[in-house]
Legacy VTK file of the C-alpha trace (Angstrom):
# vtk DataFile Version 3.0
C-alpha trace
ASCII
DATASET POLYDATA
POINTS 588 float
29.592 8.523 29.359
27.347 7.979 32.019
25.477 5.526 29.048
28.605 3.932 28.141
29.799 3.233 31.573
26.417 1.987 32.289
26.541 -0.562 29.214
30.247 -1.160 29.950
31.686 -0.181 26.932
34.670 2.590 26.060
33.969 5.777 24.077
33.492 5.858 20.823
36.584 6.899 18.546
34.700 7.477 15.641
32.662 10.709 15.161
28.264 10.584 15.006
28.543 10.824 11.279
31.231 8.923 10.403
29.524 5.770 12.744
26.404 6.582 11.181
27.976 5.693 7.699
30.076 2.854 8.541
26.395 1.633 10.503
24.784 2.196 7.047
26.985 -0.051 5.327
26.017 -3.106 6.775
22.090 -2.287 5.054
21.440 -3.311 1.694
17.382 -2.423 0.929
17.396 -1.714 -2.719
19.931 -3.794 -4.577
18.183 -7.163 -5.269
19.046 -10.254 -7.153
17.326 -13.468 -8.646
18.697 -16.711 -7.249
17.753 -19.755 -5.927
17.486 -20.502 -2.264
20.127 -22.667 -1.224
18.620 -25.270 0.789
15.051 -25.744 -1.434
16.380 -24.575 -4.914
13.131 -22.237 -4.662
13.455 -19.260 -6.916
13.590 -15.852 -4.896
14.372 -12.298 -4.597
17.590 -11.629 -2.466
19.513 -8.859 -0.724
22.714 -11.275 -2.064
24.045 -11.296 -5.310
25.185 -14.490 -6.523
28.723 -14.096 -6.184
28.527 -13.685 -2.325
29.851 -16.694 -0.281
27.497 -17.388 2.059
24.247 -19.901 1.595
21.264 -17.777 0.946
17.933 -19.159 2.543
14.487 -18.600 1.582
11.760 -17.517 4.788
10.281 -20.591 5.000
13.732 -22.700 5.295
15.664 -20.169 7.302
12.969 -19.836 9.818
12.267 -23.708 9.951
13.900 -26.772 11.681
15.141 -27.911 8.653
18.594 -26.570 9.959
20.904 -24.905 13.042
23.332 -22.446 12.893
24.945 -23.799 16.196
26.582 -25.999 13.576
28.783 -23.985 12.515
30.375 -23.216 15.456
33.937 -22.678 15.968
36.562 -22.419 19.020
37.838 -19.165 19.478
41.609 -18.597 18.225
43.879 -16.407 20.114
46.022 -16.141 17.592
43.984 -14.286 15.552
41.978 -11.016 15.484
38.239 -11.500 16.795
37.098 -9.674 13.534
38.697 -11.940 11.334
37.607 -15.054 12.539
34.007 -13.374 12.627
34.398 -12.731 8.688
35.255 -16.631 8.391
32.055 -17.523 10.416
29.884 -15.171 8.239
30.632 -16.378 5.073
29.739 -19.600 5.990
26.134 -19.546 7.763
23.288 -19.077 6.009
20.990 -16.000 5.435
17.742 -14.625 5.081
17.048 -13.660 1.532
14.864 -10.534 2.557
14.832 -9.467 5.955
11.274 -9.282 7.837
8.599 -11.399 9.903
4.661 -12.021 10.574
4.258 -11.071 6.644
2.159 -11.843 4.034
2.351 -11.300 0.351
5.644 -9.742 0.600
8.227 -11.648 -1.636
9.526 -8.228 -3.134
9.903 -6.480 -0.213
12.284 -6.043 2.793
13.009 -4.969 6.069
9.145 -5.352 7.124
7.142 -6.233 10.143
3.473 -7.184 10.647
2.431 -6.434 6.734
0.517 -7.690 4.073
0.678 -6.867 0.358
3.723 -5.149 0.015
5.937 -4.846 -3.168
9.260 -3.025 -3.527
8.819 -0.897 -0.736
11.375 -1.148 2.081
11.198 -0.128 6.021
7.781 -0.830 6.286
5.872 -1.369 9.910
2.481 -2.526 9.823
1.692 -1.787 6.498
-0.873 -3.009 3.895
-0.932 -2.819 0.041
2.221 -0.508 0.139
4.112 0.157 -2.806
7.431 1.734 -4.159
7.564 3.664 -0.201
9.563 3.925 2.064
9.289 4.595 6.083
5.873 3.796 6.105
4.372 2.712 9.352
0.709 1.997 10.516
-0.819 3.129 7.085
-2.730 1.195 3.999
-2.970 2.043 0.160
0.501 3.837 -0.011
2.272 4.519 -3.186
5.786 6.316 -3.414
5.684 7.735 -0.569
8.724 8.154 2.169
8.234 8.343 5.809
4.615 8.209 6.363
2.365 7.272 9.548
-0.859 6.402 10.169
-2.159 7.456 6.580
-4.618 5.953 3.879
-4.534 6.611 0.373
-1.796 9.032 -0.321
0.870 9.332 -3.448
4.415 10.955 -3.271
4.443 12.441 0.091
7.230 12.963 2.115
7.222 13.129 6.279
3.555 13.358 6.623
1.698 12.137 9.341
-2.320 11.194 9.591
-3.282 12.230 6.213
-5.953 10.719 3.899
-5.892 10.826 -0.269
-3.164 13.328 -0.519
-0.268 13.572 -2.906
2.664 15.697 -3.121
2.206 16.508 0.514
5.545 17.551 2.215
5.726 17.532 6.356
1.953 17.931 6.571
-0.226 16.048 9.002
-4.233 15.394 9.581
-4.792 16.587 5.891
-7.421 15.248 3.427
-8.002 15.329 -0.107
-5.436 17.619 -0.715
-2.295 17.981 -3.405
0.741 19.740 -3.335
0.808 21.014 0.064
3.742 21.769 2.530
3.828 22.496 5.944
-0.178 22.098 6.504
-2.135 20.700 9.115
-5.867 20.123 9.441
-6.467 21.298 6.206
-9.190 19.651 3.510
-9.190 20.319 -0.051
-6.249 22.364 -0.577
-4.243 22.958 -3.683
-0.555 24.602 -4.077
-0.688 25.724 -0.510
2.147 25.911 2.293
1.173 26.817 5.828
-1.757 26.487 6.719
-3.848 25.728 9.491
-7.725 24.446 9.759
-8.224 25.646 6.339
-10.604 24.081 3.197
-10.696 25.155 -0.683
-7.651 27.098 -1.037
-5.649 27.210 -3.837
-2.134 28.899 -3.703
-3.350 30.107 -0.048
-6.267 32.005 -1.423
-9.918 31.096 -0.173
-12.495 29.469 -2.873
-15.698 28.111 -2.649
-16.251 24.537 -3.270
-17.377 24.637 -6.450
-14.861 27.249 -7.748
-12.267 25.029 -6.005
-13.015 21.994 -8.165
-13.189 23.798 -11.352
-9.852 25.527 -10.939
-7.784 22.597 -9.843
-9.214 20.153 -12.434
-7.924 22.774 -15.048
-4.466 23.118 -13.200
-4.104 19.483 -12.858
-6.316 16.757 -14.380
-3.822 13.597 -14.953
-1.711 15.100 -17.446
2.062 14.672 -17.240
3.068 17.830 -18.597
0.807 19.714 -16.586
2.244 17.624 -13.468
5.708 19.059 -14.350
4.692 22.290 -14.664
2.522 21.861 -11.341
5.944 20.224 -9.522
7.918 22.987 -10.725
5.430 25.676 -8.926
5.292 24.074 -6.735
8.753 23.696 -5.778
9.534 27.527 -5.801
6.252 28.031 -3.773
8.362 25.624 -0.945
11.436 27.481 -1.184
9.783 31.192 -1.068
7.964 30.374 2.037
8.459 30.519 5.508
10.233 27.543 7.055
10.320 26.177 10.673
13.993 25.245 12.021
13.037 21.637 12.296
9.841 19.489 11.672
8.841 18.786 15.557
5.255 17.498 16.414
4.723 16.954 20.474
8.741 16.795 20.893
10.040 17.737 24.072
13.795 18.559 24.668
14.740 17.116 20.948
17.448 18.263 18.375
16.701 16.673 15.186
14.369 16.504 12.441
10.878 14.475 11.916
10.244 13.409 15.366
6.966 13.155 16.700
5.692 11.917 20.318
8.897 12.124 21.555
11.461 13.501 24.189
14.868 13.790 25.024
16.253 12.990 21.969
19.847 14.499 20.598
20.518 14.573 17.205
17.969 12.019 15.997
16.208 12.112 12.375
12.973 10.011 11.638
11.478 8.944 14.825
8.179 8.612 16.740
7.110 7.619 20.291
10.512 7.206 21.722
12.831 8.783 24.658
16.155 9.167 25.790
17.912 8.518 22.410
21.071 10.182 20.650
22.639 10.064 16.978
19.861 7.656 15.942
17.805 7.335 12.826
14.589 5.448 12.073
13.003 4.982 15.441
9.766 3.406 14.361
8.184 3.552 17.919
9.048 2.180 21.664
12.574 3.146 21.865
14.115 4.144 25.264
17.347 4.586 26.659
19.604 3.859 23.694
22.616 5.256 21.548
23.802 5.193 17.856
20.924 2.997 16.170
19.926 2.786 12.858
16.414 1.291 12.297
14.833 0.068 15.062
11.379 -0.242 17.384
10.564 -1.534 21.049
13.959 -1.950 22.619
15.863 -0.724 25.577
19.541 0.136 26.342
20.777 -0.464 23.044
24.029 0.748 20.992
25.614 0.615 18.061
22.918 -1.345 15.692
21.581 -1.094 12.074
18.647 -2.806 11.488
17.767 -3.077 15.236
14.582 -4.792 14.896
12.203 -5.194 17.697
12.041 -6.843 21.285
15.622 -6.202 22.397
17.754 -5.245 25.827
20.709 -4.479 26.681
22.313 -5.540 23.069
25.517 -3.474 21.578
26.926 -3.967 18.351
24.244 -6.070 16.239
22.154 -6.266 12.972
18.918 -7.675 11.970
18.105 -9.176 15.432
15.216 -9.051 17.262
13.729 -10.404 20.921
17.062 -10.677 22.471
19.232 -9.262 25.558
22.889 -9.155 26.696
24.267 -9.889 23.102
27.424 -8.262 21.389
28.642 -8.383 17.803
25.654 -10.524 16.636
23.996 -10.524 13.553
20.801 -12.227 12.204
18.936 -13.830 14.977
16.273 -14.071 17.258
15.041 -14.918 21.017
18.743 -15.108 22.279
20.964 -14.192 25.172
24.310 -14.030 26.426
25.764 -14.290 23.053
29.335 -12.659 21.909
29.952 -13.031 18.209
27.226 -15.014 16.922
25.432 -15.470 13.343
21.895 -16.870 12.220
20.942 -18.133 15.913
17.716 -18.470 17.508
16.593 -19.601 21.058
20.271 -19.957 21.854
22.375 -18.449 25.195
25.813 -18.856 26.163
26.968 -19.239 22.793
30.168 -17.587 21.108
31.176 -17.691 17.513
28.095 -19.775 17.167
29.654 -22.684 19.668
27.819 -23.427 22.977
29.466 -22.805 26.426
28.152 -23.259 30.048
27.116 -19.935 31.891
30.572 -19.842 33.697
32.749 -20.921 31.003
30.950 -18.401 28.741
31.167 -15.253 31.102
35.674 -16.326 31.175
35.498 -16.698 27.939
33.868 -13.408 26.885
36.122 -11.507 29.503
39.323 -12.796 28.004
38.190 -11.938 24.648
37.146 -8.405 25.317
40.842 -8.133 26.507
41.777 -10.016 23.140
40.309 -7.556 21.351
42.037 -5.016 22.774
45.473 -6.241 23.068
45.383 -7.707 19.362
42.514 -5.450 17.567
41.615 -6.022 13.969
43.414 -3.425 11.700
41.781 -2.861 7.978
43.305 -2.474 4.568
43.302 1.579 5.489
45.300 0.916 8.700
41.879 1.580 10.755
42.298 -0.106 13.845
38.978 -1.876 15.714
39.356 -3.110 19.351
36.147 -3.756 21.641
33.718 -1.169 21.320
33.847 -0.738 17.675
31.003 -1.451 15.485
31.677 -3.905 12.471
34.614 -2.898 10.159
32.832 -2.160 6.608
35.215 -4.888 5.309
32.978 -7.358 7.185
29.996 -6.149 5.367
28.315 -8.390 2.721
27.579 -5.629 0.746
29.320 -3.244 -1.788
29.151 0.426 -0.740
27.052 1.478 -3.564
24.386 -1.296 -2.698
23.817 -0.054 0.533
21.527 2.671 2.193
25.149 4.561 2.807
25.176 5.634 -0.558
21.652 7.510 -0.193
22.785 9.595 2.426
26.706 9.424 2.203
27.093 9.530 -1.672
30.158 8.505 -3.272
31.733 7.915 -6.586
33.415 4.682 -7.327
36.965 6.229 -7.122
35.894 7.815 -3.890
34.692 4.641 -2.231
37.707 2.769 -3.247
39.805 4.998 -2.040
38.417 4.760 1.145
38.766 1.209 1.463
35.192 0.223 0.502
34.062 -2.133 -2.177
32.151 -0.884 -5.001
29.719 -3.309 -7.492
29.445 -2.671 -11.148
25.763 -2.843 -12.494
25.363 -6.018 -13.680
24.527 -7.107 -17.317
21.026 -6.980 -17.661
19.136 -8.919 -20.976
16.081 -6.417 -20.704
14.000 -6.317 -24.325
12.518 -2.953 -23.870
9.298 -2.944 -25.439
8.344 1.228 -24.873
9.821 3.782 -24.275
9.369 6.372 -21.341
8.492 9.527 -23.787
6.053 7.060 -25.741
4.105 7.089 -22.635
0.337 8.484 -23.058
0.586 12.171 -21.686
-2.736 11.360 -19.624
-3.680 8.536 -17.596
-7.132 8.697 -19.714
-5.408 7.206 -22.369
-3.741 4.568 -20.883
-5.642 1.026 -21.581
-4.686 -2.164 -19.944
-2.203 -3.376 -22.507
0.389 -1.249 -20.622
0.618 -3.884 -18.211
2.796 -6.087 -20.577
4.874 -3.335 -21.771
8.459 -3.181 -20.329
9.315 0.360 -19.870
12.731 2.086 -20.280
13.655 4.344 -17.070
14.054 8.080 -18.292
17.539 7.832 -16.586
18.295 4.886 -19.319
16.793 6.493 -22.223
17.772 7.853 -25.765
16.982 11.211 -24.554
19.185 11.015 -21.330
21.844 9.839 -23.835
21.264 12.639 -25.898
21.752 14.893 -23.278
25.194 13.013 -21.879
23.257 11.223 -18.940
23.966 7.768 -19.759
26.143 6.238 -17.311
25.951 9.065 -14.605
22.718 7.752 -13.171
23.883 6.686 -9.322
20.578 6.100 -7.964
20.584 2.036 -8.647
18.530 2.538 -11.514
17.238 -0.549 -12.892
17.270 0.975 -16.460
13.474 -0.602 -16.939
10.222 -1.421 -14.977
6.617 -2.754 -15.286
3.165 -1.088 -14.587
1.421 -3.757 -12.141
-2.129 -4.130 -12.093
-2.725 -2.675 -8.544
-0.838 0.464 -9.658
-2.500 1.126 -12.724
-5.973 0.896 -10.814
-4.612 3.328 -8.191
-3.436 5.648 -10.910
-6.743 5.840 -12.471
-8.410 5.977 -9.044
-6.385 9.190 -8.395
-6.438 10.733 -11.628
-2.334 10.442 -11.848
-0.413 9.893 -15.082
2.226 7.190 -15.585
5.677 7.740 -13.991
8.704 7.777 -16.278
11.512 6.646 -13.821
11.806 3.464 -12.387
11.410 2.683 -8.687
14.713 3.126 -7.702
15.141 6.411 -9.324
11.734 7.713 -8.139
13.111 6.448 -4.436
16.295 9.098 -4.986
14.190 11.898 -6.519
12.247 11.728 -2.909
15.405 11.949 -1.108
16.892 14.670 -2.754
13.881 16.701 -1.857
14.950 16.526 1.506
17.050 18.097 4.049
20.623 16.111 5.187
20.828 14.115 8.353
23.163 16.757 9.538
22.627 19.731 12.216
23.789 23.323 11.499
23.878 26.005 14.384
21.921 28.832 13.224
20.152 32.099 14.578
16.720 32.993 13.462
16.302 34.884 10.887
13.213 36.834 11.526
14.000 41.007 11.364
11.342 42.147 13.082
9.087 44.431 11.416
12.089 44.860 8.654
12.121 42.387 5.657
14.928 39.712 5.773
15.967 39.368 1.801
19.327 41.061 2.919
19.837 38.159 4.927
19.688 34.896 2.027
23.006 33.870 1.005
24.725 35.796 -1.544
24.917 32.844 -4.154
21.425 32.140 -3.566
18.697 33.859 -5.184
17.143 36.466 -3.002
13.980 35.990 -0.849
12.269 38.469 0.730
9.605 37.343 3.763
7.617 40.541 5.483
5.955 39.683 8.908
2.515 39.822 9.126
1.810 40.419 12.932
4.159 42.287 15.404
6.308 39.319 17.458
7.564 39.790 21.060
10.648 40.878 20.060
9.292 43.881 18.178
11.311 45.551 15.795
14.754 44.124 16.724
16.118 40.839 15.313
15.340 37.501 17.033
18.243 36.449 18.992
17.020 33.226 19.394
19.588 30.005 18.108
18.865 26.468 17.254
20.282 23.361 15.378
18.584 22.972 12.118
19.043 20.625 8.854
19.135 23.793 7.021
23.001 24.679 5.859
23.684 28.056 5.774
24.283 28.350 2.324
20.583 27.619 1.694
18.170 30.315 0.466
15.159 29.469 2.518
13.780 32.049 5.363
14.376 29.893 8.742
12.493 31.108 11.916
12.861 29.907 15.387
9.723 27.851 16.858
8.346 30.900 18.863
8.545 33.299 15.559
7.629 30.659 13.360
3.796 30.218 15.340
3.429 33.659 16.153
3.276 33.946 11.890
1.550 31.073 10.723
-0.467 29.749 13.631
LINES 1 589
588 0 1 2 3 4 5 6 7 8 9 10 11 12 13 14 15 16 17 18 19 20 21 22 23 24 25 26 27 28 29 30 31 32 33 34 35 36 37 38 39 40 41 42 43 44 45 46 47 48 49 50 51 52 53 54 55 56 57 58 59 60 61 62 63 64 65 66 67 68 69 70 71 72 73 74 75 76 77 78 79 80 81 82 83 84 85 86 87 88 89 90 91 92 93 94 95 96 97 98 99 100 101 102 103 104 105 106 107 108 109 110 111 112 113 114 115 116 117 118 119 120 121 122 123 124 125 126 127 128 129 130 131 132 133 134 135 136 137 138 139 140 141 142 143 144 145 146 147 148 149 150 151 152 153 154 155 156 157 158 159 160 161 162 163 164 165 166 167 168 169 170 171 172 173 174 175 176 177 178 179 180 181 182 183 184 185 186 187 188 189 190 191 192 193 194 195 196 197 198 199 200 201 202 203 204 205 206 207 208 209 210 211 212 213 214 215 216 217 218 219 220 221 222 223 224 225 226 227 228 229 230 231 232 233 234 235 236 237 238 239 240 241 242 243 244 245 246 247 248 249 250 251 252 253 254 255 256 257 258 259 260 261 262 263 264 265 266 267 268 269 270 271 272 273 274 275 276 277 278 279 280 281 282 283 284 285 286 287 288 289 290 291 292 293 294 295 296 297 298 299 300 301 302 303 304 305 306 307 308 309 310 311 312 313 314 315 316 317 318 319 320 321 322 323 324 325 326 327 328 329 330 331 332 333 334 335 336 337 338 339 340 341 342 343 344 345 346 347 348 349 350 351 352 353 354 355 356 357 358 359 360 361 362 363 364 365 366 367 368 369 370 371 372 373 374 375 376 377 378 379 380 381 382 383 384 385 386 387 388 389 390 391 392 393 394 395 396 397 398 399 400 401 402 403 404 405 406 407 408 409 410 411 412 413 414 415 416 417 418 419 420 421 422 423 424 425 426 427 428 429 430 431 432 433 434 435 436 437 438 439 440 441 442 443 444 445 446 447 448 449 450 451 452 453 454 455 456 457 458 459 460 461 462 463 464 465 466 467 468 469 470 471 472 473 474 475 476 477 478 479 480 481 482 483 484 485 486 487 488 489 490 491 492 493 494 495 496 497 498 499 500 501 502 503 504 505 506 507 508 509 510 511 512 513 514 515 516 517 518 519 520 521 522 523 524 525 526 527 528 529 530 531 532 533 534 535 536 537 538 539 540 541 542 543 544 545 546 547 548 549 550 551 552 553 554 555 556 557 558 559 560 561 562 563 564 565 566 567 568 569 570 571 572 573 574 575 576 577 578 579 580 581 582 583 584 585 586 587
């Protein structure tokens, strides 16, 4: 409440989880469409389908001086709710086809900053040669990874930090030349291992010589898709049966959440590093301070209720895709602005309302009157939800359907559920794709793949005849593109890393990685450590029994640990979850 008073907004009327879902409905990352630039007519890839009303410009045109969003300015009408007027403006002002800045060769990726050679990847900050990945920062040569920082030459990693030449690594850091590792730190040449610290040449947590290690790994896993599937299942069972720390927190002081690095005073926050004093946030990519309800941002301070908050903002509220701006409310898609209210697409402007220029004095007076008007004549959506000043943009203002946005990833709904809640839904567009190769026809081993694969259009396994025979056709809710191609850089990487070809399209692979992660939700639980006794009887009754026996004496002796915590492991999960103290005594 002190924060709300400091930034002069009323307390929210939606709970944190619903506010998060509402923000994500304004962020489309993976639903991409072919269309032409509305200004120069160049062919491009865009976040907006051709049936959307607003003009869509390519990056060269949008950032150029060929147009000025101030030309779309309009007078404020006190006979209409603010959000109704804003919606009308939103449908007229040109939008950027893909969001990002200071990038080179990234025409097939979005939500990027300071990147080079990025392809079908999203939410990347300072990345080079990044393919089919998400949430990558300060990394190079990354393929099919999810949340990776300061790493190089990685494949199918999830939540890793400072790793090199690793694949299928989860919740690990400072590891090199390793595969199928979970919760490992400073390990080298380890395979199918969990909870190791400062180890080398281990398989299944058992020590081997360097020669034995190479020989055994090649037998277990050597570029074969069938071997890969078996190894994945073995790794899944290994992870489930190992000891789990209640949260992934590294150098995190007074933090509650998950996947937090080098931060302090974060509450109910997920995927964050180098930040402080924040609550109810997700994907803080460094330099964030004193903020609430942020979904995607870096290097900003005193911000509230924002999605794709970008970089360099100060004292801004209720905005999307804005950067290097201050003292702005209800703004979308802009840069280097100050003192704006209800604007879209402005750059280097100040004292504007609904894209119309005012003097400082008239701006301040009108802004105050508009806030009073928003409270006396609030916007009411078709489900009867009321939006006064202090509420984020209503979902009805989003240019995207629910299943086009990130909300579908973390709060999945069926079409019927989305429509019932008042959200729009986009049915798949008809695609005239000429499949030239079924996924089941792909060679099992990468050694048997020649360069002709680059000319093939491969059917995604989720849309294949095999899936149809199992009754799965039409049930894939992962924004499946039905088909995909192998590009030269990708084939070179698979050969270098001795990896088989994928059978799923990039979108389906992305959703498979999400399913391996815990939800962005916290439960209050007790430590499951039982002292000298096994804790098999503490696993849920509806789950497979998992037993764990402590290897050393703990500070609480033979009695159960009394520590409590907030964790992303729900009470019905089968894993054995320990508090920080008990976990450290066992693992370290």
